[in-house]
N, C-alpha and C positions, 0 to 999 in steps of 0.2 A: 504494499499499500504506500502511495506517495506520502511523504512527510516533509514539511519545511524544516530544513536544518540550518541553524545559525550558530556560529562559534560563540560560546559564552552565554548562550540563551539558557538560563537556569530554570525558567519557569515552565518549559515545555513538558508535557506528559510523556512518560515512556510508553511504548506500545502496550504493555500490560495495563498501565494506568488508564490509557485511552479506552481500551476494550472494556475494562471494568466500569469506567464512567458511563459509557454508552449503554451498558447493560443496566445500570442503576437508574439513570435519568429516564423520565417518561415522556417529556414533551420537547420537540424541536420547533424551530421557526424556519419556515421555507420561504425564501425570497425568489419570486419569479419576475420576469420582465413583461409588463403589460404592452398592449398594442401601441400605446403612445410612448413607449420607452420608459415609463415610470415603474418603479418597483412595486410589487404586490407581495406583502409579507403576512403569512398566516401560521398559526400553531397547528401542529399535527403530532399524532403518535407515531412511533417508529420502532424498528428493531434493527440491530447491527448483528450480522452473522460472522464478523471477523474480517470481511473484505468489502461488503456492500451494506449500504443503508437502505432499508426497505420502508416505504411509505404506503399506507393504505388510505387512498384518497377518494372522496366523493367525485364521481365522474361528471356530475352536473354542477361544476364549480368554476369560478373564475380561474383558480389555480390550474385546473385541468385544461381550460381553453388556452391559458398562457403557455403551458408546457407543450401543447400541440403545435403552437406557433414557433416557440423557441424553448428548447429543452434545457437551456442553461440555468443553473440554480446555485444559490449559496444557501447552505443549511447551517444554522447555529443551534448548538445545544449548550446551555450554560447553567450554572448553579452558584449559590452563595448569596449572602445578604450584605454582610460587611465587606469592605474593600479587601481586607486581608483573607477573605474566604473565597473570593471569586475564582472560578475555574470554568473552563469550557473548551469547545472545539468548533471550528468552522470547517465544513466540508464543501468543496467547490467542484462542480463538474456538470454533467448533463444527465438528466433523468431518461430512463427508458421504460416504457410500458412492458409489463410481463403478464402474460395470460390474457384472458378475455376482459372486456370492459363493457358493462360491469361484470364482476366476478360472480360466477354461479358455483354450484357444488360439483361441477364436472372435474374429474381428476386432472391435475396439472403438476407433473413431477417437479418442475422448477420452483414451485410455490410450497412444497411440502415442508421444507426447513423454515422459511420465513413465517409461514402460517402457524407452525408449532410454536416458534419463538414468540409470536404476537399473542397467541392464546395463553401461553404461560405467563407472559409479562403483564397482560392487561385483564385477563379473565381467570387466572389461577387454575387453568386446565390445559390439557394438551390437545384439545380439539377446537379448531377454528371453524366458525360457521359464517359463511358469506351472507350478506344482507341484501344483495342485488342492487346496491347503490354505489358500492366502492369498487376500486380496482387497485392493482399493485403497480407501484413505480419503484425502480431500482436505481440507486446512485452508486456507481463505482467511482469514487472521488479521484479527480486529477490532482488535487491539492488538499492537504489537511494542515491546519494550523491549530495548535493547542496551547492552553495556558493554565497554570495553577498557581495563583498568587499565594497560596499557603506555603509554597516553597521559598518565598522571599524571606521568611522569618521576621523577627523583630516587629 
């Protein structure tokens, strides 16, 4: 997975910290590009499978329209209240639709893993049930930037 590397950057998460952070956090913010070039930013639930970020999105949404026109996105996941607690990640790349839109119960091998992860994270079960309104989007990030201000100390 691409990661931004800078010498002396002490606040970046390690790969293990990054994976753990994405497993723990529940909401991301997805920024798309609108028809007029203005950003459109919305919260979504997500899962991370170790290499891809998976988003379960309503297909009748502005976000879906934006992605159909321009799949480039920036996704931010962050946590913390006080300055010294702030941590997060930005994942940049292009989204790809996986499976049918909207998702039905038809078997889709590519979605077995993400759907199990999603059901475990948000429903406390291992069985995902499509609602006929959402579909899956996958982000294989081209760039990832992370920060964890807790590492600054003092």
